N, C-alpha and C positions, 0 to 999 in steps of 0.2 A: 742773811741777803747778801746776793753778789751784787756788786758794782756793772749794771748792765752795757752792753757796748753802744746800745743805741737809747738815748733818752732825750728828750726834745726840751731846749732849754724856756718851757712855759711861765711866764709869771703872775701875778695877781692881777696885775693891769691888762695882761692879755685875756683875760678870764672877763674881767668887766669889759671890754670891748667885744667879745662874743657874747654876752649878756646884754648888752645896749641895742645890739643887733636883734636880740630873741624882744628886747620889751619895745622894740617901734615896730613887731612884725615886720623886719628883714630877712625871712627866710630863703626867698626866692632870690634869682640875681636879680641886681638891679644897682644904688648909685654905689654901696660901698666897694661892690665888684666893681666898676668906674673908675672911682678912686682909687683904688689899689693898681688898676691899669696904667691909670695917668702918671701915680707918682713911679712907676718902675719906668714906663716911657721916659722921665724927665731925667731918672738918675743916672740912665743909660743912653743918653743923648740919642734915643729914637725916634725916628717919624711915626711908627704908628706901633700899636700892640694892645693886646687883649689878654682876658683870663679865662682858662678853659675848665671842664670839671677833668677831662679825660686826657693822658698820655696819649693815646691813641688818636683823639679829634686833634692832639695839638701838633704832633708829629705831621697828620695830614695836612691841617689849615697851614702848616710852617710850607712846608712840600707844594702846595698848590700854589702859594701867596710868589714862591719864587721862581715859579715858573716851570717847575719841571715836571713832565711828563713822563708815563709807561716806558718804560725802554733807556732812560737816560741813566747815565752811572754816578754814582757819588762813593766817594771814597771815607771810609772811615776806619777807626783801628779796631783789632779784636777784643779790645779791652774796654769797650764804649757799654754805657748801661744797657743792658737786656732789653730795652724797649726798643733802640733803632733799628735792628736788624728784621726782627718778623713783620713790624709795619711798616720798612721801605719794601720788605718782600710782596706786603700785603698790596701795595700801589703800584706795583710793577715796576717800581724803582730796582738796578742791578746794583748789590752793592761792591764796592773792590777795596779790598783790605790792604792798609800800607800799616807798617810794623811803627813800632813806637821807640823811644829816645833809649841810650845805654843807658842811661841813669835815671831815667824818668820816664812814668807810663802813659804819656801822652803823645801824641801821633806827630811823626816824625818828618819833618820837610824835604829831607832828602829820599826816602823812602814815598812822599807824593808824588815825587819830581819823577820816580821813576816809575810811575803809573798813567804820565800826561799822555803818552802814547796813545793810551785805552781812552783819551779822548771823554774824561768824564766831565759835569756839569759844576757840581760841587764838593766840596769836605766838609767834614763833621767835625771840630777841633772840641771836642769835649775836655772837661776838667776832671782828669781822671783823679780819685783820691784827692783832689783840692790842686794838685798841679798843674800849670797853666800852660796848652801851647803857644807858639810860634804864629799869632793870627799874620801879622804882617809877611811873615814870609811865606804862609800856606797864599794868602792872597796875590804875592807877587809871580804866584803861577800861573795865574788867569782864574783861578776857580774862585765861584763864590762861597763864602766862607758862611757855617751855618756854628755858633757859640752853643756850647752845651753847657749852662754855668749850674747844671743842678748839683754838682758836687763842689764846685769853687769858688761858689759867692763868697764877695768881701776880699778877694785877692787883687792883687795889683800887678800890672805889666808895665814896665816903664813908667813909673807914677800913675799909669791911669787904670780906673776899675776896670775885670774884666768884663766881657760884654757890648764893650765901647768899640770896639772895632770891624766886628763881623757884619756880612750883610741880615743875616738873621739871627734871632736867640732865641732860644728854649730854657727853660728853669723849670725843673719838676721839683714841688713843696711837698715835701715828706719830709717826717720825723727825725732823719738823721742831718737833715740840709743845716746850715746858719739859719735860715728863715724857715722855722717849721711849720707845717700844715697837715692835716689829714687829706693832702690832695689838691690836686688842684693843679695847670701848670699856665707860664705866661710864654706867650708868644711874641714875638716884636721884631720888627723891619726896619734896617735904617732908610729906607726909603719906600715909600706907601706903593704895595702890589696894588696892581690893575685890577680892580674891584670885579670884573667877569671873570678873574679866574678864582672867586670863589663866593659868590650872591649866592649861586643857587644851592650852596651846601648847609646843609643843616650843622650848627655846631650845639652844644650843649655848656653854657658858660657855668662856670663855678657860682655857687650859691654865697649870696650877701653874708650868711653867716661863715662859712668858710673861708670868705675874702676878709672877713672881723679879723680873725686869727692872725692871719696873713701879715695884713696891714700893719695889727699893732708891732707885729717883728720886725717888719720892714724897716719901720722907720727908726730901729734900734739897732741895725745890723752892724753899723761902724762898732757899737759897742762890743758887740759879740765876736766879731772879728779878732778887735786887740786883744781881747780875753783868752779866746783859744790860740791866738799866736802865742800870748806869755805862758800857757799852760802847755805850749808845744815844745817850748825852748826848754821849760824846768823839765820836763819827760828825757828831752835830746841829755840834758847832763847827765840824765839818772842812767841812758841806754849804756852796755859797757861795751867794751870797745872790741870785741868779736862781733855785735852786730851794727846796721847800720840804716837808717831809712832812704827811701830813693831819693834822687837831688832834684831840685827845682832848678830848669836850664836858663838862660839868660839871666836878665832883668826883671824877674819876676819876685814876688813876696806872697807866697800862695796860705790861704785858711784850710786848711784838712776836716775832713768830718769825722776822720778816726787819725788815731796814731799808728801811721806805717812802721813794720819792722822788716826789712830782708833777712831769709833765714836760709842758709846753705843747706841744712838737714837737720834732723831730731824735731821738726814743728809739731808731730803729734805729743812731744814730751812737754814743748813749750805750753801748749795749750791745755794740757792736763797741771801744771804746774797752774797756769792761771786760774784755772778754774777753782784749784785748792787753795787757792790763797783770795778765792770768793770775787773774782774778777773776769768777766766774759772777755775772750777774743774769737776770732774768728780768720778762717781765711777771706784775704781781700774780696774776691773774684768769685764763690761759692754761686752767685747768681746769674755766671754765664751758662747755663744749660745749652743754649743757643749754637755754641759753639761744636764744630766736627775736629776738636784735638788734631787728626789725621790729613786735614785739606786746609781747615780755614788758617791753622797756624803754622804750617807746611812752611811758608815763604815769611814767616813773622819770628823767627826765633827768641826774639828779646822781649815781644809780649808773651812768648810759650815761657819766658825763664820768669816773668812778673806773675805768669798766674799758678807756677807750682810753687813760688817762694815769697811770697807777700803776705803777711800776719798784720791783721789789727786789733788796735785795744781802742776803749772809750776815749773822747777828748770831747768834752762839750763844753760851754761857757761857762754854765752853770754849777758847774763840778765846787764841791766843799773843799775847805783845806784839809779836812780829815780823809774824805776820798783821794783827793791828788796825792795825799801822803801816801797813803794804801796804793792808788796805781803805781806811785815811783818807785816804792818798795817792791814791786812784782816785776816792773822793768826794770831794776837795777839789778834783781835776781836771775833774770832767765839764764835756764840751764845752758 
């Protein structure tokens, strides 16, 4: 049986929390959902937040809560999670693409600065592959910054947790995220939005059953993060000198959902080698089918480079020593 690329870090105590919600008939959205929202708000030092069932509702709630209206422009990276572009366009928001850094796949401040003349209202700073964008630098351009922590939970920038700087925050709880969930998103605001902007819109809150799993995981997120950092360091030292991962810019300490490797050529051979050794690997950005490679990436050459040269390998907190040894052997023997 192969070592899967994605495996949620589930423990017996997580199942116990879900079972407790079932025993107490907490299937619909209720107190467990609200408790989760309060804990995330407190952790990220936000003013307000809520946990919704779908990413579409979450993006909509965030955009409306920040006062953005159809016709407004928002800057994002071509490598941002694939739910952003279609949902923005559905809301009538005009996307502007900015390139990523030379060594890190997160949105680049200078590239965003070049778009200020287009008068965007906000910028989406996503933690692509766990790497942390310069939120303070983006905010200095006079734009409202939306932090997407879905791939970067547990990271720290200048000693502070990710998610403690932006005007708005979004977290999608998926199996590969640090805090695993079978769906659901957190939406938070640094300042409470005007209720008139969102009071008439229907939002489907995440069930208490789903929230119970996420809440159990959230309370041990720092433990998961340290284990992932430890496993990353182990694999990094096993990586042949001819390969390298992306680099974190500035004073950042990221936590990655996968172990990323940049390859100049021979990606198919590397993936075949990994499969032969019973370890799943894949392209990092396979889930970007919304991109028009000729137009969306025409002015983002560094994003194009990451798109075509980044592979990912398993990296999860609960990996066993035997599995870590297997993974290390595959990494050290890349062709």
